N, C-alpha and C positions, 0 to 999 in steps of 0.2 A: 396573267395577273401582274399588275405593277407593284413594285416594292420600293419603299422609301430608302431602305438600306439593304445592301446585298454583300455578303462575303462570298467570293468566288473561289472554288477549288478547281485547280487544273489537275486532271487525272492522268497519272503515269502508270496505271495498271496495278496499284496496290490493293491487296485484299481488304485493307481497312478503310478505303476511301469513303465508303458510305457511312462508316462509323464516325469519321471526322465531321461530316455534314450533320449527323444526328446530334453530336455533342455541341456543335455551334448552335443548332436550333434549340437545344435544351436551354441555352443561355438567353433565348428570346430574340435571336437574330436570324433572319432568313439567310439560308446558305444554298448555293447552287453548284452542282458538279458539271463541268464541261471538259471536252478533250484538251489535252496538253498543248496542242498546236493552234490554239485560238489566235486569231489575228488581233493586232492592236486596235483595228477599227471596231471589231466585235466587242472587245473589252471596253472600249470607250462607250459603246452603245449601252452596255449593261451598267456602266458607271459604278463599279464596286467600291466599297469603302476599304476593302482589304483583299489580298490574294493569298491563298494557301497552296503551296506546291506539295502534292501528295507524295507518299513513298512509291516504290515500284521495284520490280524484280531485276531491272537492268543495272548495268554498270555504266557510268558516264563515258567509259572508254570503249564500250561496245560500238561496233561499226554503225548500227542503226539505232543507237540509243535515242529514246524520245527526249526532246528538249524543247522548252518554250522559246518563243521569239525573244532574243536578247533585249529588245526595246522595253520589255515589261519593267526592267529595273530602273528605267529612266522616266517612268510615268508619274512618279510622285505618290504611288499607292503603296501603303505598308504591305510587306510580304513576309510570310512565314514558310520556311522550307522544312519539311519533316523527312528525316532519314535520307532517301534518295534526293528529296527536295533540297536538303542542306548541301549535298554533294554537287547538285546542279548549280547552286549559288556560287560555290567555290570554283567550280570548273569554268563557268561562264564569266566570272568577274575577276579572274586572274590568280586564284588560289590553286592548290594542288590536292589531288585525291590519291591516296595510296591504295592501289589495288592488291597489295601484298600484306596489308595490315592484318593484325590478329582479328579473326571473326568474333562476333559477339552476339549471342542469341540467348534470350531469357532475361531474368531479373538482374538488375545491377544497381549500385548505389551511385547516384549523381551528386558530386560535390559542387556546390554552387559558389562561384567566385564573385559574382556581382548580382545582388538580389534586388535590384530595382527593375523597372519596366516588366520584362517577360517573367521574371521570377519574384516579383513583388509579393510580399506576404508569405513567402516560403522561408524555411529555416536554412541552416548551412548545408544540409543534405536531404535528399529525398529518394525514394525507391522509384525506378523507372524500368520500362520494358524495352530491351534492345532486340533488333532483328536486322543485322547488317553484316556485309562482308567487307566492303571498302570503308576507309576512314579518311577524315580530313588530315592532311599532313602539313599544309601551309595555308595561312589565312589569306584571303583576297585583300588588296589594298583598301584601307578605310574601315576594316573590320577588327574587332577585338574578341578574345575568348571570354565567355561568361560562365562556363561550367566545364567540368571534366569528370571522367570516371577512371577506374583502375586501368582499363584497357584502351581508353580513348582520351588522350591528353587534350584534344579539342573536341568537346562533346556538344557545345552550344556556342553560337557566335551572334554578334550584332553589329550593325552599322547604325548608330543612334541618329545621325543626321538624315539618313534616307529611310529610317524605320524598317530596315530589312533584318530579319532574324532567321536563324537556322538551328534546328536541334537534331541530334543523331538518333534520339529515341522516339518512341511513339506515345505522345501525350493523350491520344484518343482512346486507348485501350484501358480496360478495368485494372490491368496489372500495373498501371502508372497511377497510383491513388490520388496524387495531386495534379494529374493531367488536366482536369477540367478547369482548375484554377489557372494553369498556365495558358490554356486556350482563352479563358476569360480575360486575362491580362492583355493578350494580343488583341482580342476583339474590342474590348472597351478602352484600354489605355492607349494602345498603338493606333487602332483604327477609329477610335472615337464613337463607337456605336452607342445608340440610345436604348436599343431593345424594343420590345413591343410586339414581336412575332408570337402571338398566342392563339389558342383555339377560338376565343371570342372574336379577336380581330379577323381571323381567317373566315369565320362564319359570316360576319357582317360584310366583308369585302366580297365573298363568294355570292351571297344573296344579291347584292347590288349588280355584280357582273352577270349573273345568270339572268336576272330580269332584263338587263340591257340587251344581252345577246339573244334571248328567246323572244322578247316582245310579246306578241299575242299568239304565237305558235304553240303547238302542243308538243310534249316531250314523251318519248317512249323509253321505258327502263326495264331491263330484264332483272327480276328480283329473285335471287336464289335463296335468300334467307341467311347468307353468310354476313360477316362483319361489313365488308366493303359495300355490297349492294344495299344492305339494310340502312347504313348511315347515309349513303348516297340518296336513297329514296326519301328519307326524312328531310335531308337538306333541301332537295329539290321541291318537296311539298311545302316546306317553310317558305321557299322563294316564290313559287308560282301556283300553289294550291291545286285547284282542279284542272289546271292545264297539264298536269302529270298523269300519265297512264302507265301502270306497271303490269308486267306479265310474269306470272310464276309458272314454270313448267315442271311438273312432277315427272321425273324420268324413271321412277321406280327404283332408283339407286340411292335414295335419301335415307337418313337415319330414321329411327322409329318416331312416328307421329310428326315428323318435321314439316311436311307440306301443310298439314292441318294447322300447325302452330304459326306458320308464316301467314296463312290466309287470315287466321283469327287476329293476330297482332296488327297487321297492316290495314285490314278492313275495319276492325272494331276499335282498336286503340288509337291509330293515327288517322283513320277515316280517309285512307288513300284509295283511289279508283284502281281496282286490281282485277285482272282476268286470271282465272285458274285453269290450267290445261293439264289434264291427266293423260300423259303420253306413255304410261308404263308399258302397255302392250306393244306399242311401236318400237320402243327401245329394246325390250327383251326379245322381240322376234328378230330384230336385226343382229342382236348379239348371240343368238342361239348357235351353239356349236363352235364359237370363236374362243380360242385358247390363248393366242398371242396378245400380250398386254399392249403393245403399240397399236395393233389392229383394233383392240377394244377402244382405245382412246380415239382413234380416227373415226370409228363408227359413231361413237357417242357425240363427238364434236360435229360431225356432218349431220346427224339426226337433230341435234339441238338447233343448228342453223336452219335446217329445213322447216322445222316447226315454228321457230321464232319468226322466220320470214313470212310464213303463212299467216301468223297472227298479225304481223306488222302490216301486211297488205290490207287487212280489214280496216285499218285506220289510215291508210296511205294518203287520203285526201286531207286529213286533219293534222297528221304528225309532221313536224318540220325538223325535229332533232332526235337523235338517239343518244341516251346517256350511258356512259361506261365508267366503271370503277377503276380505271387505269391508275396505278400507283407510281410514285417516283422511281422506285427501283426498275420498273418496266421501261420507263423513259430513259433512264441512265443506260440500261443494257443496250439500247438501240443507238445511243449517241456517244458513249464514252469510249475510252481507250480499249482497243480490242487486241488481246494477245492470242496465241494459239489456244484453241479450246476444243473440247470434245463434247459432242451431244450425248448426254447420259440417258435422257429420255425426253419425250415430248412433255412440255410444261403441263402441270396438273390442270390449270384453268382453261376452260373452253373459250376459244376466241375465234378470230378469223371470219367475222361477218363479212359478206361480200360487198364490194364497192358499189354494186348497182342497186343498193337499197334506197338510194336517193335521199337519205337523211344526212343532215350535218351532225357532226359529232360534238358532244359536250362532255368534258372530262374534268370535273371540278377538283378531283384528287390527284391530278397528274404531278402536283408538286409535293405531295405528302408521303411520308413513310407510314407503315402499318400502325405503329404506336400512336402517330399523330391522328390517324383516322379514328382510332379508338377514343382519343381525347376529345375530338370533335363530336363523336357520338354521345359521349357522356354529357357534354355541354348541351346537346340537343335533346337530352332526356330519353335516349334510346335505352330500353331495358338492359340491365346489366347482364342478364343471361344471354343476350345477343352479343353485347360488346365483348364480354370476356370469354366467349366460346372458342374452343380450339379450332385451328385451321382445318378446313375440310376440302379435299380435292374436287375439282370440277367434275371428273368422271365418277365421283362418289364412291359407293361401295364396290363398284366394278374393279377398282384397283386394290381392293382389300379382300376380294374373293378370287383366289388363285384357281386357274383352270376354267372350266365351262361355267357360265352363269345360268342359273335356273331360279325360278321364283321361290322354290322351296329352300334352296341354299341361301338366297338373299334374306328370306324371312328368319332363318336360323341365325345368320350373321347379325341381323338387325337386333334380335333379342339378346344375343351374347354381348354385343357392343353396348346396348342399353344397360345391362347389368354391370359391366365394367365401369362405365361412367357414373352410374348411380352409387356404386361402392366408393369410388374416388371422392365424390361429393360428400358422402356420408362421413368419410374419414378426413374431410377438409383438406384434401390434397389436390383437388382439381385445379385450383387457381395457381398452384405452385408448378404445375406441369405445363409445358408448351403445347404438347399434343399427345393424346392417348386414344387408342382404338384397338379393335380386335381384327385379326386376319384369319379367315377361314382357309385352311390348307386342303389341298386335294390329296390328303393322306388319311387312310383309315387304319385303325389299330384295334387290337383285341382288348376288351375290357370286361369287367364283371360287375353286374348290378343285381343285388339279391342273390338268388341261386342261378341266375342266368348269365349266359355269355353274350357280350355285345360286340359289334364290329362297326364302330362309328368314327366320325371325323375328329381331327385334332384342330384346335384353334390356338393361335398365338396372341398373347397380350403384348402390345407395344406402347411404351410410354417414354417420352424424352423430355429433357430440360434443354432450353436454348434461349438465345436472345432474339435471333432473327431467322432461325431456320437454316442458316448457311452452314453452321456446324451444330452438332447436338450430342449430348451424352445421355445414356439410358438412365431413366429415373430410378432412384434407389427406394422403391416402394417397400414399406415394412412387410415382413413375411406374413404377418397376421392378416393384412389387407389382401395380399395376393391369395392367401388361403381362402378367405371369404368369397372372393371373386370366383375362384376355381370351384368351390363347393356349390355355389349358387348356379353356375353355368351347367355343371354336370348333373346336378339334382333337378333343376327346373326345366332343362331343355332336352328333348329327345332328339338325339342325333350327334351330340358331342360327348365323348367320354374321356378326353385327354386335353389338358390345358398346359401350355408351355409359356415361359416369359422370355422375351427377346432382350438380350443384354449387349447388343451391338451398338456402337457409337457411329456418328457420321462425321468424317469418314471413318472407316472404309465403307460402311453401309449407307444407304439413303434412309430417310425417315419412313417413307412409304415402302412397301415391299415390291410394288410394281410401278 
């Protein structure tokens, strides 16, 4: 998709890089993240109005420290260096970085020495979030200091003639309350942005692009009923009408009445051509006796692909495109800076459709973050109960039922999960929570009901608050709500006699249990 104005972020491996992009987009300006070693030729092709150098875990003195091509400072494009980005500016333009400076992590007070351009509209001081080891000890020629902190005498710099700025703190995080204003000053004052990157503009451009790309061909879309696939289906239908054919596969691992709701909503509300495939028996037979969570994932992914491919072949003469709800974080992950990493577990979402499907891909959301997809969905009048629903993993309840998967245990888990969500909605807590669900444990314990002894399963309630799922804190649900959930589950369901609440944050735990 072409954009009239782009702010380019060069990624040096910072944990906050995606957050910088989101903050700039919130200002109504399109922002793209690309690897730190982008060539001058590629930058010229993108024609950015500004460049942001992200933070990163390296020191500029490390032997293999990631650095941009020095020519970027001579391109006449405004530049903002954040944390490690500031140190790069100093190192590459003749200043000095002190590797033995006093480290600074956490909140600090920034004293503003010059409050025009980058700090326009701010007072004499503001609270900022620091996270750095090295510090600037000598300015590069042509630069002047514009702010300092107790531990960093040079905390922000500028070269007004070249419109190059650097800050030692992180303006993109919530712990820097006026950070958005600082980014706004860079984007609008230094870069001269006009704005206009909105959901409405995205929809109009996407519809035009989809119609041009698709022509008279038909498009196949796997519709899970989650946020991404739901909004994707409605956008495609708005663009090409009955040229869209959706397929919903019920894998038997969905939440209570979920498949029925998907069919009802998309056939009757949006009048979308939809095939419904109940593959419960096939999924459950292949999962029978499997205990290992990674094995479960692989079986579910493979089975989904097999069934979807069978469905696709029914329309192979008519279908020219396959639509996928790929999001920008997925794209970034495959193109951005890569440091040493460990595979924690296979990604929750089912993917990996084979290359021999002979369809061209269409991915309208590959430039969007999750919150932007939700915004597009609201603009398209997708029902709020779909837009605001909590994330749900591709393997579904299989990763929330620990141990062997059986139909009886799935039914038990489905009912318990339904009760938990129902009580959160009743207490008006659902929208405040990022994700909430029940996990059925392969643990039985003794209980008492009436005059009888029971020996039944234990279930765990899991609820977390988060911004993007990268980190999460356990939700502090009032005790009376937890009590109501526990009473209902143990009273209404035969098979669970003990309910526990998970108070683990991420890290060290993950949000899902498997």
